PLY file of the C-alpha trace (Angstrom):
ply
format ascii 1.0
element vertex 637
property float x
property float y
property float z
element edge 636
property int vertex1
property int vertex2
end_header
-19.65 8.66 -17.16
-22.41 9.50 -14.51
-21.29 10.49 -11.03
-21.76 7.47 -9.13
-20.75 8.54 -5.54
-21.88 12.16 -5.23
-19.03 14.80 -4.27
-16.49 14.78 -1.55
-15.90 17.90 0.20
-12.51 19.85 0.05
-11.69 22.01 2.84
-10.60 25.61 1.55
-9.89 28.00 4.34
-12.31 26.02 6.72
-14.92 26.72 3.91
-16.20 24.28 1.31
-15.42 23.32 -2.22
-17.51 20.72 -3.88
-15.81 18.75 -6.65
-17.81 15.95 -8.76
-16.08 12.49 -8.93
-17.00 9.42 -9.35
-16.31 6.54 -6.57
-12.72 5.80 -7.43
-11.91 9.56 -5.79
-12.34 8.16 -2.24
-8.57 8.45 -2.32
-9.11 12.11 -1.20
-11.05 11.20 1.94
-7.88 9.58 3.25
-5.68 12.23 2.16
-7.68 15.32 3.40
-8.45 13.40 6.96
-4.33 13.56 6.73
-4.44 17.42 6.69
-5.49 20.39 8.60
-7.03 24.27 7.66
-3.86 26.39 8.21
-5.84 28.89 9.51
-7.59 27.61 12.30
-5.56 28.00 15.15
-4.61 24.39 15.69
-0.74 24.90 15.33
0.86 26.82 18.05
4.58 27.68 16.73
6.75 29.71 18.72
7.62 33.16 17.32
7.23 36.90 16.94
3.78 37.79 16.76
1.38 40.38 15.32
-2.03 41.69 14.99
-4.27 42.64 12.46
-8.00 43.53 12.63
-11.27 43.60 10.13
-9.82 47.25 8.72
-6.77 45.88 7.06
-3.11 47.04 7.71
0.33 45.94 7.74
1.95 43.35 9.89
5.77 42.89 9.98
8.07 40.63 11.77
11.63 38.53 12.31
11.62 35.07 11.34
15.32 34.24 11.70
17.29 35.98 9.70
14.58 37.08 7.41
12.04 39.57 7.75
8.58 39.29 6.70
5.40 41.71 6.11
1.78 41.17 5.33
-0.20 44.10 3.75
-4.01 43.11 5.02
-6.58 44.92 2.82
-9.98 45.57 4.62
-11.81 42.61 5.15
-9.17 40.53 4.72
-8.94 39.62 8.46
-11.05 39.37 11.44
-10.74 41.71 14.37
-8.05 40.70 16.65
-6.56 38.47 14.29
-3.05 37.14 15.75
-0.25 35.98 13.18
3.27 34.28 13.95
6.23 34.06 12.09
8.54 31.34 12.58
11.93 29.59 10.68
11.48 26.30 9.65
15.08 25.10 9.32
14.51 21.55 9.89
12.33 21.27 7.33
13.71 19.94 3.49
12.34 21.44 0.16
15.18 19.63 -2.02
12.75 17.26 -3.65
10.47 19.83 -4.91
13.45 22.37 -5.53
15.36 19.51 -7.67
12.19 19.12 -9.55
10.84 22.53 -10.08
14.48 23.37 -11.08
14.58 26.42 -8.76
17.12 27.36 -6.26
16.27 28.62 -2.65
17.52 31.76 -1.56
16.30 31.42 2.42
14.53 29.08 5.00
11.06 28.45 4.92
9.07 30.88 7.21
5.63 29.61 8.76
2.91 32.11 8.59
0.25 30.87 11.17
-2.96 32.22 12.35
-2.91 31.69 16.48
-6.41 33.66 17.13
-8.88 35.23 15.00
-8.91 34.77 10.99
-6.57 35.67 7.94
-8.09 35.33 4.45
-6.22 37.82 2.40
-2.82 39.84 2.05
0.40 40.29 0.03
3.57 38.61 1.59
6.92 40.12 1.21
10.29 38.31 1.84
13.70 39.62 2.33
16.09 37.32 0.61
20.06 36.71 0.52
21.60 38.45 -2.28
24.59 36.31 -2.17
22.73 33.32 -2.97
21.83 34.40 -6.10
23.02 32.43 -9.02
25.35 34.20 -11.67
23.35 36.21 -14.29
19.84 35.98 -12.05
17.56 39.16 -13.05
15.07 40.53 -10.52
12.09 39.14 -12.73
13.61 35.81 -11.92
13.27 35.74 -8.17
9.94 34.98 -6.49
8.01 33.64 -3.45
6.65 29.79 -3.29
3.84 28.91 -0.63
2.91 25.63 0.05
-0.16 23.86 -0.19
-0.89 21.23 2.51
-4.03 19.78 0.70
-2.43 19.38 -2.53
0.83 18.73 -1.03
2.88 20.78 -3.29
4.95 23.87 -3.68
3.66 26.29 -6.10
5.34 30.20 -7.37
3.33 33.51 -7.07
3.18 34.13 -10.64
2.56 37.77 -9.58
5.55 38.57 -7.56
7.56 41.90 -7.77
10.95 42.51 -6.99
12.60 45.35 -4.83
16.35 44.66 -6.05
17.53 47.74 -3.58
15.97 46.75 -0.75
16.48 42.94 -1.43
12.85 42.09 -0.88
10.18 40.48 -3.01
6.02 40.51 -2.67
3.56 38.68 -3.84
-0.05 37.74 -3.40
-0.59 35.13 -0.90
-3.29 32.79 -1.87
-3.67 31.26 1.80
-1.34 31.11 4.62
1.04 28.76 5.64
4.98 28.28 4.69
6.55 30.53 2.26
9.61 30.60 0.53
11.99 32.84 -1.55
13.38 31.17 -4.78
15.28 31.97 -8.04
15.42 30.39 -11.39
19.22 30.47 -12.60
19.71 31.13 -16.35
20.61 28.27 -18.53
19.69 24.93 -20.04
18.78 22.32 -17.42
17.37 18.59 -17.37
14.80 18.14 -15.08
13.46 14.93 -13.91
9.51 14.51 -13.96
7.84 11.29 -13.05
10.76 9.68 -15.23
11.00 11.94 -18.05
13.57 13.97 -19.04
12.43 17.60 -18.94
14.61 20.20 -20.37
13.92 23.81 -20.17
16.31 26.72 -21.07
16.20 29.91 -19.10
17.48 33.29 -20.42
17.70 36.86 -19.28
14.10 37.34 -20.79
12.39 34.65 -18.88
10.06 35.58 -16.26
8.45 33.73 -13.45
5.70 33.42 -15.01
7.43 32.34 -18.46
9.39 29.64 -16.74
6.51 27.79 -15.23
4.35 28.01 -18.58
7.11 26.52 -20.30
7.63 23.98 -17.45
4.12 22.90 -17.75
3.99 22.90 -21.27
7.09 20.82 -21.77
6.00 18.38 -19.57
2.42 17.82 -20.81
3.51 17.51 -24.49
6.73 15.34 -23.56
4.05 12.75 -21.23
1.62 12.97 -24.44
3.33 12.44 -27.61
6.17 10.34 -28.30
5.58 11.41 -32.39
9.21 10.51 -33.19
9.87 7.51 -31.05
10.48 4.21 -32.11
7.95 1.47 -31.02
9.40 -1.65 -29.31
9.52 -4.90 -30.79
6.34 -6.83 -30.38
7.94 -9.97 -28.12
6.20 -13.04 -26.94
8.86 -15.90 -25.56
6.49 -18.38 -25.47
3.88 -17.81 -27.81
0.36 -19.53 -26.69
-0.92 -22.48 -28.27
-4.19 -21.77 -26.56
-5.32 -18.42 -27.13
-4.48 -16.54 -30.42
-4.95 -13.08 -31.17
-5.13 -10.99 -34.50
-5.47 -7.17 -35.02
-6.59 -4.84 -37.47
-7.41 -0.91 -37.75
-8.55 1.51 -40.18
-5.35 3.03 -40.82
-2.94 0.38 -41.69
-2.71 -3.02 -40.12
0.96 -2.54 -39.48
0.41 0.40 -36.57
-0.87 -1.91 -33.87
0.25 -5.53 -32.92
-0.48 -8.15 -30.53
0.52 -11.50 -29.81
-0.31 -14.12 -27.01
2.21 -15.36 -24.21
2.02 -18.53 -22.31
-0.31 -21.71 -22.23
-1.19 -21.50 -18.35
-4.28 -20.73 -16.63
-3.11 -17.10 -17.10
-2.14 -15.79 -20.57
-0.69 -12.55 -21.63
-1.66 -10.24 -24.28
1.01 -8.13 -25.63
0.00 -5.01 -27.81
2.58 -2.67 -29.12
0.84 0.85 -30.12
2.74 2.05 -33.17
0.95 5.55 -33.48
1.78 8.30 -31.75
-1.47 8.73 -29.42
-2.47 6.64 -26.46
-5.04 3.67 -27.47
-7.52 3.33 -24.90
-9.18 -0.15 -24.72
-12.89 -0.06 -24.16
-14.47 -2.01 -20.79
-12.13 -5.47 -20.94
-14.85 -8.26 -21.33
-15.23 -11.21 -19.12
-11.76 -13.27 -18.73
-9.42 -10.36 -19.59
-8.13 -8.26 -16.76
-5.25 -6.04 -15.65
-2.91 -8.25 -13.54
-0.42 -6.91 -11.05
2.39 -7.34 -13.93
0.22 -5.48 -16.61
-0.24 -2.60 -14.18
3.47 -1.85 -13.13
4.97 -3.69 -16.90
8.54 -1.71 -17.25
6.93 1.63 -17.43
8.15 5.19 -15.60
5.55 6.68 -12.73
3.27 8.54 -15.55
2.52 4.71 -16.95
1.94 3.36 -13.31
-0.30 5.95 -12.40
-2.13 6.00 -15.82
-2.56 2.36 -15.33
-3.71 2.52 -11.95
-6.36 4.72 -12.64
-7.71 3.29 -15.96
-7.75 -0.04 -13.98
-9.94 1.21 -11.64
-12.26 1.64 -15.04
-11.93 -1.51 -16.09
-9.85 -0.45 -18.82
-6.35 -0.35 -20.17
-4.36 2.28 -21.86
-1.59 1.83 -24.26
0.76 5.22 -24.66
1.86 6.34 -28.12
4.70 4.33 -29.33
4.74 2.07 -26.14
3.97 -1.57 -24.95
1.28 -2.72 -22.61
-0.39 -5.61 -21.86
-3.48 -7.18 -20.18
-3.78 -10.95 -18.69
-6.39 -13.70 -20.25
-7.42 -16.11 -17.93
-9.33 -19.42 -18.03
-13.29 -17.48 -17.78
-12.59 -16.44 -21.72
-14.16 -18.91 -23.83
-14.62 -19.23 -27.52
-13.66 -15.69 -29.02
-13.78 -12.20 -27.68
-13.05 -8.93 -28.92
-11.14 -6.06 -27.68
-11.87 -2.77 -29.41
-9.61 0.43 -28.91
-9.78 4.25 -29.59
-6.96 6.61 -30.57
-8.66 8.81 -27.69
-8.99 12.25 -26.72
-10.16 11.31 -23.12
-6.77 9.34 -22.75
-4.71 12.46 -24.46
-6.63 14.76 -21.72
-5.51 12.39 -19.01
-1.72 12.82 -20.15
-1.72 16.16 -20.41
-3.52 16.60 -17.11
-0.72 14.39 -15.72
1.81 16.51 -17.09
0.57 19.90 -15.16
-0.23 18.17 -11.95
3.30 15.87 -11.48
5.36 19.28 -12.48
4.42 20.40 -8.92
4.40 17.29 -6.95
7.81 15.61 -6.39
6.35 12.78 -4.19
3.89 11.43 -6.63
6.11 12.00 -9.54
9.30 10.42 -8.11
8.27 7.41 -5.62
7.16 4.80 -7.66
7.82 2.01 -5.25
5.11 3.41 -3.20
2.76 3.55 -6.65
3.75 -0.15 -7.16
2.40 -1.43 -3.82
-0.75 0.51 -4.21
-1.59 -1.15 -7.22
-0.20 -4.54 -5.90
-2.99 -4.16 -3.00
-5.51 -3.13 -5.57
-4.63 -6.15 -7.88
-4.46 -8.75 -4.66
-7.68 -7.40 -3.30
-10.71 -9.93 -3.63
-13.08 -6.89 -3.93
-11.01 -6.20 -7.34
-12.14 -9.11 -8.68
-15.91 -7.83 -9.00
-14.60 -5.41 -11.33
-16.01 -1.68 -11.75
-17.10 -0.49 -8.22
-15.10 -3.37 -6.65
-11.83 -2.07 -7.91
-12.56 1.38 -6.64
-13.15 0.04 -3.62
-9.92 -1.83 -3.26
-8.01 1.18 -4.26
-9.32 2.78 -1.28
-8.63 0.17 0.69
-4.99 -0.11 -0.64
-4.26 3.92 0.10
-5.54 3.18 3.66
-3.53 0.51 4.45
-0.19 1.29 2.64
2.13 0.77 5.44
4.76 3.38 3.62
2.04 5.96 3.70
3.26 8.59 5.94
1.20 11.27 8.03
1.04 15.01 6.81
3.85 17.01 7.69
3.90 20.52 7.31
6.02 21.54 4.25
6.51 17.67 3.10
4.70 16.31 0.00
2.17 14.05 0.70
1.67 10.83 -1.62
-1.93 10.07 -0.66
-3.00 13.76 -0.96
-1.28 14.00 -4.27
-2.49 10.85 -5.71
-6.33 11.29 -4.46
-6.27 14.45 -6.31
-4.59 13.23 -9.54
-7.79 10.08 -9.33
-10.18 13.25 -9.02
-8.68 15.00 -11.72
-9.08 12.18 -14.08
-12.80 11.36 -12.73
-13.51 14.89 -14.08
-11.80 13.71 -17.24
-14.50 11.26 -17.97
-17.32 13.09 -16.69
-15.99 15.64 -19.52
-15.86 13.07 -22.02
-18.68 14.14 -24.16
-16.97 17.44 -24.31
-14.16 15.82 -26.21
-14.12 15.38 -30.35
-14.83 11.87 -30.88
-14.28 12.35 -34.44
-12.75 14.70 -37.47
-8.96 15.60 -37.96
-6.62 15.32 -35.13
-6.23 19.03 -34.17
-9.46 19.22 -33.06
-9.39 15.79 -30.92
-6.30 17.84 -29.55
-7.65 21.27 -29.15
-10.73 19.78 -27.18
-8.61 17.11 -25.02
-6.70 19.99 -24.14
-9.24 22.44 -22.87
-11.14 19.15 -20.73
-7.32 18.93 -19.30
-7.56 22.82 -18.64
-10.84 22.64 -16.89
-10.23 19.73 -15.10
-7.04 20.80 -14.11
-8.67 24.38 -12.59
-11.13 22.32 -10.61
-8.56 20.04 -8.91
-6.08 23.07 -8.16
-9.27 25.39 -7.28
-8.48 24.10 -3.76
-5.38 26.19 -3.98
-7.19 29.18 -3.38
-5.71 31.83 -5.84
-7.99 34.00 -8.70
-4.64 34.30 -11.09
-2.23 31.94 -10.29
-4.13 28.64 -11.59
-5.51 30.22 -14.84
-1.98 31.70 -15.56
-0.28 28.27 -15.42
-3.09 26.27 -16.62
-3.44 28.29 -20.12
0.20 27.43 -20.87
-1.32 24.18 -22.13
-2.95 25.75 -24.98
0.48 25.61 -27.04
0.60 21.57 -26.78
-1.73 21.23 -30.07
0.64 23.57 -31.54
3.57 21.64 -30.76
2.02 18.52 -31.52
0.63 19.71 -34.71
3.95 20.85 -35.68
5.10 17.45 -35.20
2.37 15.73 -36.94
3.59 16.71 -40.45
6.69 14.29 -39.77
4.18 11.12 -40.15
2.29 11.57 -43.48
2.07 8.11 -43.76
-0.64 8.40 -41.34
-2.60 11.67 -41.61
-1.65 12.68 -45.04
-3.67 15.34 -46.50
-6.13 15.15 -43.41
-7.13 11.86 -45.21
-7.50 9.58 -42.20
-9.08 9.77 -39.17
-7.91 9.34 -35.60
-9.92 5.68 -35.35
-10.10 2.64 -34.15
-8.33 -0.67 -33.13
-9.58 -4.29 -33.20
-7.99 -6.89 -31.48
-9.55 -10.42 -31.51
-8.80 -13.25 -28.91
-9.93 -17.11 -29.90
-9.34 -19.64 -27.65
-8.66 -22.96 -28.73
-10.41 -26.05 -27.92
-8.12 -29.23 -28.62
-10.98 -31.28 -27.85
-12.99 -29.97 -30.10
-10.90 -29.54 -32.87
-10.03 -33.24 -32.60
-13.31 -34.41 -32.54
-14.67 -32.45 -35.69
-11.34 -32.69 -37.77
-9.18 -35.79 -36.59
-11.63 -38.38 -34.60
-13.00 -41.22 -36.96
-11.59 -43.97 -39.73
-9.72 -42.51 -42.59
-8.89 -44.59 -45.86
-6.63 -44.31 -48.72
-5.16 -47.24 -51.15
-4.07 -50.48 -49.00
-3.97 -48.15 -45.74
-6.37 -47.52 -42.83
-6.11 -44.78 -39.83
-7.89 -44.77 -36.77
-8.27 -41.99 -34.40
-10.53 -42.13 -30.87
-11.56 -39.18 -29.18
-8.50 -39.03 -27.18
-6.25 -38.62 -29.81
-4.83 -42.72 -29.89
-4.51 -43.74 -33.09
-3.39 -46.72 -35.36
-2.25 -46.73 -38.93
-2.17 -50.20 -40.30
-1.44 -51.05 -44.09
-0.53 -53.90 -46.14
2.49 -54.01 -47.79
3.73 -54.66 -51.51
4.59 -58.57 -51.67
7.66 -59.93 -53.32
5.66 -63.15 -54.64
8.90 -64.31 -56.55
11.27 -64.13 -53.03
9.02 -63.87 -50.04
11.59 -63.95 -47.84
12.35 -60.04 -48.80
8.53 -58.78 -47.63
8.74 -56.63 -44.62
8.42 -58.93 -41.14
5.43 -57.21 -40.26
3.32 -59.35 -42.92
3.46 -61.81 -40.73
2.02 -60.03 -37.91
-1.11 -61.16 -36.35
-2.72 -57.88 -37.37
-0.90 -57.31 -40.63
1.51 -54.09 -40.58
0.72 -51.13 -38.03
2.17 -48.56 -35.92
-0.09 -46.63 -32.99
0.70 -42.98 -32.22
-0.78 -40.57 -29.95
-2.49 -37.47 -32.04
-1.61 -33.98 -30.49
-3.82 -30.85 -31.59
-2.71 -27.40 -31.16
-3.79 -23.88 -32.69
-0.56 -24.28 -34.27
-1.79 -27.38 -35.75
-1.49 -31.26 -35.41
1.07 -33.88 -34.57
1.38 -37.53 -34.07
4.17 -39.18 -32.30
4.68 -43.01 -32.74
4.19 -45.05 -29.53
4.52 -48.69 -30.82
5.78 -49.82 -34.55
6.29 -53.41 -35.76
7.75 -51.86 -38.71
10.34 -49.78 -37.24
12.23 -49.53 -40.85
9.20 -47.60 -42.00
7.74 -46.36 -38.40
10.20 -45.79 -35.38
9.19 -45.07 -32.16
9.51 -41.61 -30.74
9.17 -40.49 -34.47
7.20 -37.24 -34.73
5.06 -36.30 -38.19
2.52 -33.68 -38.93
-1.07 -34.07 -39.90
-3.09 -31.88 -41.65
-6.76 -31.67 -41.78
-8.73 -30.40 -44.67
-12.52 -30.09 -43.76
-13.70 -28.88 -46.74
-12.76 -32.17 -48.41
-13.18 -34.43 -45.39
-9.75 -35.47 -45.71
-6.20 -35.63 -43.73
-3.02 -35.57 -44.98
-0.79 -37.75 -42.66
3.30 -37.44 -42.73
3.61 -35.41 -45.61
7.27 -35.57 -45.60
7.39 -39.31 -46.47
5.40 -41.78 -48.32
4.89 -45.19 -47.16
4.10 -46.62 -50.91
6.79 -48.79 -52.83
8.75 -46.45 -55.05
7.08 -43.09 -53.64
3.63 -44.19 -55.43
0.52 -42.42 -54.45
0.10 -39.65 -51.75
-0.28 -39.61 -48.11
-3.82 -38.00 -48.38
-6.70 -39.87 -46.23
-10.64 -39.60 -47.12
-13.19 -39.66 -44.47
-17.05 -41.10 -44.90
-18.16 -38.25 -46.48
-15.22 -37.69 -48.83
-15.73 -37.76 -52.35
-12.41 -37.83 -53.91
-9.98 -40.61 -54.28
-7.13 -40.95 -51.68
-4.14 -42.88 -52.10
-2.67 -44.60 -55.77
0 1
1 2
2 3
3 4
4 5
5 6
6 7
7 8
8 9
9 10
10 11
11 12
12 13
13 14
14 15
15 16
16 17
17 18
18 19
19 20
20 21
21 22
22 23
23 24
24 25
25 26
26 27
27 28
28 29
29 30
30 31
31 32
32 33
33 34
34 35
35 36
36 37
37 38
38 39
39 40
40 41
41 42
42 43
43 44
44 45
45 46
46 47
47 48
48 49
49 50
50 51
51 52
52 53
53 54
54 55
55 56
56 57
57 58
58 59
59 60
60 61
61 62
62 63
63 64
64 65
65 66
66 67
67 68
68 69
69 70
70 71
71 72
72 73
73 74
74 75
75 76
76 77
77 78
78 79
79 80
80 81
81 82
82 83
83 84
84 85
85 86
86 87
87 88
88 89
89 90
90 91
91 92
92 93
93 94
94 95
95 96
96 97
97 98
98 99
99 100
100 101
101 102
102 103
103 104
104 105
105 106
106 107
107 108
108 109
109 110
110 111
111 112
112 113
113 114
114 115
115 116
116 117
117 118
118 119
119 120
120 121
121 122
122 123
123 124
124 125
125 126
126 127
127 128
128 129
129 130
130 131
131 132
132 133
133 134
134 135
135 136
136 137
137 138
138 139
139 140
140 141
141 142
142 143
143 144
144 145
145 146
146 147
147 148
148 149
149 150
150 151
151 152
152 153
153 154
154 155
155 156
156 157
157 158
158 159
159 160
160 161
161 162
162 163
163 164
164 165
165 166
166 167
167 168
168 169
169 170
170 171
171 172
172 173
173 174
174 175
175 176
176 177
177 178
178 179
179 180
180 181
181 182
182 183
183 184
184 185
185 186
186 187
187 188
188 189
189 190
190 191
191 192
192 193
193 194
194 195
195 196
196 197
197 198
198 199
199 200
200 201
201 202
202 203
203 204
204 205
205 206
206 207
207 208
208 209
209 210
210 211
211 212
212 213
213 214
214 215
215 216
216 217
217 218
218 219
219 220
220 221
221 222
222 223
223 224
224 225
225 226
226 227
227 228
228 229
229 230
230 231
231 232
232 233
233 234
234 235
235 236
236 237
237 238
238 239
239 240
240 241
241 242
242 243
243 244
244 245
245 246
246 247
247 248
248 249
249 250
250 251
251 252
252 253
253 254
254 255
255 256
256 257
257 258
258 259
259 260
260 261
261 262
262 263
263 264
264 265
265 266
266 267
267 268
268 269
269 270
270 271
271 272
272 273
273 274
274 275
275 276
276 277
277 278
278 279
279 280
280 281
281 282
282 283
283 284
284 285
285 286
286 287
287 288
288 289
289 290
290 291
291 292
292 293
293 294
294 295
295 296
296 297
297 298
298 299
299 300
300 301
301 302
302 303
303 304
304 305
305 306
306 307
307 308
308 309
309 310
310 311
311 312
312 313
313 314
314 315
315 316
316 317
317 318
318 319
319 320
320 321
321 322
322 323
323 324
324 325
325 326
326 327
327 328
328 329
329 330
330 331
331 332
332 333
333 334
334 335
335 336
336 337
337 338
338 339
339 340
340 341
341 342
342 343
343 344
344 345
345 346
346 347
347 348
348 349
349 350
350 351
351 352
352 353
353 354
354 355
355 356
356 357
357 358
358 359
359 360
360 361
361 362
362 363
363 364
364 365
365 366
366 367
367 368
368 369
369 370
370 371
371 372
372 373
373 374
374 375
375 376
376 377
377 378
378 379
379 380
380 381
381 382
382 383
383 384
384 385
385 386
386 387
387 388
388 389
389 390
390 391
391 392
392 393
393 394
394 395
395 396
396 397
397 398
398 399
399 400
400 401
401 402
402 403
403 404
404 405
405 406
406 407
407 408
408 409
409 410
410 411
411 412
412 413
413 414
414 415
415 416
416 417
417 418
418 419
419 420
420 421
421 422
422 423
423 424
424 425
425 426
426 427
427 428
428 429
429 430
430 431
431 432
432 433
433 434
434 435
435 436
436 437
437 438
438 439
439 440
440 441
441 442
442 443
443 444
444 445
445 446
446 447
447 448
448 449
449 450
450 451
451 452
452 453
453 454
454 455
455 456
456 457
457 458
458 459
459 460
460 461
461 462
462 463
463 464
464 465
465 466
466 467
467 468
468 469
469 470
470 471
471 472
472 473
473 474
474 475
475 476
476 477
477 478
478 479
479 480
480 481
481 482
482 483
483 484
484 485
485 486
486 487
487 488
488 489
489 490
490 491
491 492
492 493
493 494
494 495
495 496
496 497
497 498
498 499
499 500
500 501
501 502
502 503
503 504
504 505
505 506
506 507
507 508
508 509
509 510
510 511
511 512
512 513
513 514
514 515
515 516
516 517
517 518
518 519
519 520
520 521
521 522
522 523
523 524
524 525
525 526
526 527
527 528
528 529
529 530
530 531
531 532
532 533
533 534
534 535
535 536
536 537
537 538
538 539
539 540
540 541
541 542
542 543
543 544
544 545
545 546
546 547
547 548
548 549
549 550
550 551
551 552
552 553
553 554
554 555
555 556
556 557
557 558
558 559
559 560
560 561
561 562
562 563
563 564
564 565
565 566
566 567
567 568
568 569
569 570
570 571
571 572
572 573
573 574
574 575
575 576
576 577
577 578
578 579
579 580
580 581
581 582
582 583
583 584
584 585
585 586
586 587
587 588
588 589
589 590
590 591
591 592
592 593
593 594
594 595
595 596
596 597
597 598
598 599
599 600
600 601
601 602
602 603
603 604
604 605
605 606
606 607
607 608
608 609
609 610
610 611
611 612
612 613
613 614
614 615
615 616
616 617
617 618
618 619
619 620
620 621
621 622
622 623
623 624
624 625
625 626
626 627
627 628
628 629
629 630
630 631
631 632
632 633
633 634
634 635
635 636
C-alpha cells in the first residue's frame, strides 16, 4: 500500500522524527496535540533546583524522601540549564504496575528543565529496601521512565543497583517522570488486553530477561491459538435470501461460513478453524463491517484489530476464532470473498502484543475503543469506504467525549491508539517484505521481522538507542515457540506438504421472482391433471377424478362443480426450496385449506413434482410429476 498521506511529524525532545503512515494514522495528530515536549520549560513545578552546563557534570537533589542524582556527559546539556526535582504523590501508577507485574518502591519523581535544555544523562534514584518483595535480588530492581508521547512507562534496561547504598542507576532516554520498581519472584498471571499472560520469575531473572519474556509471551499468546478449539458455527435464523459456501486448498472442513437473517442486513458468520489469522481482501460492494462485526464478543485485541482493518476495508478472523461481516441490499447476484492465511495479519498481531504490554489504558479500556468503533460505523463518511473510513476514524477520536486531556504520568488512550495504528500502517507499507509463499516458518520469520521493524519505528519516539532493540529483539523467540507447537497439527502441515494458502467464500443472493418465473411459472400437465401458476405464484390445480359409473352417488362432490375439481394455492419460492399453501378447495377430502405441500422444480427435464407425500390418483396409481411445454417425457399414469 502506498503512503497516501505523506508523513506525520512526531516531536522528540523538541526535534522531529518523520514516520511514514497512511491516512488512518491521522489519529496521531490528535494525540500529539495533547502532548508537550518535557524539556521546553513549559512546565514550572516547585521543588529543589540544580544547574548544569555544556561541559557536563553531576547535579543532585532531594524529592521528598528520595534522593536523585543526574550525571550529565559533556554536550548533554546547554549552558546554564536549570533542573528541578519534585515528588508526585498524587500520581497513581497502579494500572501500569498491575499490567507490568511490578512492585513500586517509591513515589514518582518529576525531573523538569525550567531553563535551558537537558538532553542526556544517567539517573540515580534511591529506593526503600523495606518495600522489596521477599526473595528479590539486586538484578530485579530497576527504574521506569514515563514517555508522554506514547502514554506509557518503560524500564531502563541498563539499570544497575548498589545494594549497600540502596540506589539504582540507569541511562535516561529523556527527562520526565521516574520511579523505582522491583520484580517479585514467583509465578504471576497478568491480564493484558483481555488475555491471561503467565510469567515466571526466578532468582536468575534480570530486568531485561523479564521484559523480553513478557513481550515474547504476550506476542505469542495473541498470535497463536494452536491448541484452541474453534467455536461452533452458528446462524440462529439461516438466511433464505443469501447463501454462502466455502472452500480452501487445505481442507474444506477448516473454514466455515453461514448467513443469518433475512432483513435488509444479513450477517455472514465465519469460523476460522486453523491457527493463523485469515485476512479477507478488500470487501466487495454490498459487504461491509458493521458495528456488531467490529465489536463482536472479542477482547481488546480483537476490537483494535477490527478497528484497524475496518479502516482498510478488510476483515481479519483470528486463528481458531469466529468473525462476521454484513451483507446489505447492494450485493446482487453472486460475489466472491477471498482470504489469506496472511503474514501481514500475523505481523500486526505480534506488534499488538509488543505495544499493548506497555499500554494499560489502551489494553484495558475496551469500552472506549467500542465507542470509537461505533462513532466510525455511524459516520456518513465511513460509507464511502477507504479514505472515508479513515476520516471517520479521525473524527471519532476528536469527538470522543471520554477522551481525557493528557495528564503527566497518566496513560493517554488517544496517543496509544494513534501509535498502534501508525504501526499498523507501517506493517502495510512493509507487506512486500513479508513472505507470501513457502512453509509456515518462512512466513513467521518475515512477519516477525516486519513487526520488529515497525515496532522500533513507532517506539523510536522513545529516545533510546539500546532500550527498544533490546526489548523488541525478544520477538525472535516467537517463531520457535509457534513452530514447536506446529508439530501438533500434522493433519494440516504434514511434512511441509501444504502451504499456508487461501480461503474462498461464495455469496449468492437468491432472486425469488426470477426463480419463480424460470422454474415454476406456466402450465404443467399430467394424466387428467393441470397446474397453472402465474408470475405472482398464484396457482390452481384442476383434475378429473375417476368416475363410479355403477354408483354415481359415490362420485366426489366436486365433479358437479362448475369448473370441476380444483384447488387454489400460493407458491412461495426460497433458496431452501418451494412450497404451495392451499388457499381454496372444493375437494377438502383431497386438499384442505391451509395445507402446505412441497414443490420441486427439475429444469433439466422441464418438469415439476407437486406434493411428493401424497398422490391424488385413485389407488396411488401414477406419479405427481407434471410436464412443461418443452418436456420430452410422459407425466402422470
